[in-house]
N, C-alpha and C positions, 0 to 999 in steps of 0.2 A: 450361480444355482438357485433359483426360488422355491421357499418353501411355505405352502399354504397353511399357514398359523394365526394363532389369533391376532399376532401385527399387522399380518397382511391383510385378514380379512376388515380390522379395522380401520384399513388404508383406505380399501375399495368401498368399507360404507362413506368414510370422507369424503371419498371422490365423487361416488354416484351421486353423494350431497350436494357437494358444490356443483355440480354439473343441472340438477335441478334449478338450483336457488337461482339460476341465469334464467327464470322463464316464471309466469305468474300461475304455475297450476295450482289448484285447489287442493282436492283429495287426489283425483284421477291423472297421473303423470301419463303422454300423451310422444309413443316413440317416437311419430312420424316428424312432428314439429323439434325433437330434438335431431333427426336425423337431418330436415332442411336446414336446419339453424347451422349442423357441419356440415353442407354441402354433400352429404352422403347419400347419391339416388338411390334407391330401391324400388323392389317390384315384387309384388303378390302374385304368382305365378302357378301354374300346376306342372309337377316334377317327380308326380310317379311318389313311389315309396324313399328313393334316394335320399334326402335327410327331412327337417325339418326347416332350416334355417341354415343361410350359407355365406360368410363375405367371400368376396371375389376380390383379387389385385390384377387389374387390368393395363399394362403399361403403365399409366401413372395417377389411378383413381381405383379407389374403391366402391363395389357397389354390394348392395344386400339385396339378398333373395330369401323373399318367407315362400312356403310348399303349401298351397291352400289344400292338397291332397292329404296332407296330414296336420293342420293347424285350421282347417276346417272355414271360418271365415278373416276377415284381416280384422276385426275386434274382439274376439273371442278372447277368454283369459288365458288359452295355450299361444294364440296368435302375437299377444301382445307379449308375454313371457319369451316368445322365443324373436322377438323383433327386440327386446329389450336384451338379450341373450347376446346376439350379435353387434348392437350398441357396447356390448363389452367388450366385445374382441376387437373394434373400431378403437376405442379409446383408449384400452391400457396397450401401452406401448409396446411389451415385450413379444404381444399378441401380435400386434400390427407388424413387427418383423419377419414374425414366424411366418404368418399368411402371404406376404410377401413373396417369399420363398415357392409355396405351394397352396393351393386353395382349402379349404379346412370345413367341410361338411358336418353337420352338428344334428345328433338326432338327441331328444334329452332323455337322461338315463339318470335315476335319482343317483344311483351309486356307480358314478361313470368315474372311475382311475384316473382319468385324465388331467392332469394339470389344469392347460386351459380350459377345459370344459367342465371342470369343478369352481374356474375362476369367474368363468362367464355368467356361470348360472347363479353364482353368489353377486355377481356385479348387479345382473338384471331382478332379482331379487332386492336388493337394494336401489335403484333405480325407481323401481314401483312401489316398492315400498320403504322408504325412507327412514333410517332409524329414528332420530326422533319424534318425527310424524306419525309413526306406528306406536310405539310407547305413549303416546299422547293417545291414541285412539284406546288405548287400552285400557288406558288410568283407572283407577277403584271398578274396575269391571272385572265380576268373577271370571275364570276360566270355566269354558262347557265349549260343545262343538256348536254351540249357538251362538255365542262370541264368536269364532271361527268363521263362522257363515258371513255373519255381521262384517265382519274387517276386509272379506273375500267380496263382497256386494260393494263395501266400501274403496278401495283400491281394486278393483276388478281385475283379481287375480284369482287363481283355482285354491281351491280350499286347500289341498296339498302342499303348494306353495306357500300357502298363508302360515299353514301349521308349521312349516320349517322357519318361518321368520318368526315366528314367536318362540319357538326355541332362542333364538338369537336376539331378538326384542323385545321379547315379552314382558310381562309382568309377574310370572309365577317360576317358578323352578318345575321342569315338567320334564318326561320322556316319553318319546314316539315312538312307536315299534308298528313296522307295517309287515303285513304277511300276505304271502300269494299262495294261493292253494293249499292254505292252514299250513303254509311254511315259511319261516320267519327269513324276510329277505333282505333285512336292513333296519335298524336303530339309530337312534340320536338322543341327544340329550341335552337340555340347560348346563350353563357350565357350575351353577349353583347347584345343581341336583343332590340331594343327598345321599344317594344308595349307586354303590358302584357296582356292586357284584351280581349280576343279571344271572336267572335263573335260564332263561331260553336261549338256546345256541343256534347261530346261522343252519339254515335248512330245516331248524326242527321244527316243531309247534308249541305252542305258548303252555305253559303250567297250566295244569288240568284245572287247578283252583282259583285261576283268574277270570275275570270274566269273560274275555275269548275262549279263554280253554273251555270253560263250560259250555257255549254254546257253539263250539267244535264237537263237543261229543255229546250235545241233546240241540239239536236248532231250534227247539222248543223253546229255551232259553234264549231267547235274543234281547237282552236289555241294550235301550238305546238310550237310558237315562245314565244321569251319575250314580255309580252304583260305589260302596265303601268297600274296600277290600285291607287286609291286613300286610302289613308289608313282606312278609316272608310267601307272601303268594308270588310275590314276582323277586323279589331278591334274595340272597343269601345275607342273613342280619340276624345278630342276637339283640338288637333293638326292637321290641315289639310296642308298634304301633299300627295307624290305620291312614290308608290314602285311601284318593279317590281314583276311580276308574270310567273311563268314558269309551264306547267303539261304537267305528263308523264303519257300516256294512256296507259294501257296493255291489252294483250287480255284474261287475267283470273281472269277480275272481280272487281280489283283493280284502282285505279289513286292513282297520289302522287301531290301534289301542293306544290311548293317553291314559298314564297315571301322575297323579302330581299331590304332593302334601297340601293342606289348610292351610 
């Protein structure tokens, strides 16, 4: 039985990095080249809303399908991540065995509970943003959404995928919270983030004294810069100090709060 724990993630990081080292990529990893080198036929086509990507076993051959109806173009950040996700299913031995028994359509969900999907998502991030390369790109850089956007451009990945990679491979302890329709959908934090007892609960709004909480109570308070907050704005703690909070406001019904110490 596979458990998706720290050791498994480290294995996937090393595995993906070994694959990348076979090529002369600079910053931008090209999934198509990896597929071609490994004789994996791939197709960008229109498949409706059924899946983002799908790896199919047909008699004696795997085929990768990327759905242009969902990823829009064949070189968008979402398309690149989807392709890398399907490469994860292709390269991870346990996934290959499972897919030979049945097709496995994938639709990206950040909070997916399916182990194969979690691993393929992690593999995609590890492949497109190799651990050591990502950490070097962050070296001596102050954390902010400006840095996230620069890293996103450098690796040609989405802002959200880049934020999640920063949690694993970045240079600051950080906590990220994702709110949809003003309710907490998921959160994640780096292993070295010092505060553990989070005030906000799944399906609840953020604390009213947080930067995001103030915005939900009064849309005029839409702060996009880094703001100073107290630790007990977000966390249950007896240790009173200050943290940084910066928020990203989308046009699609979700917001992201990023909190980190100095």
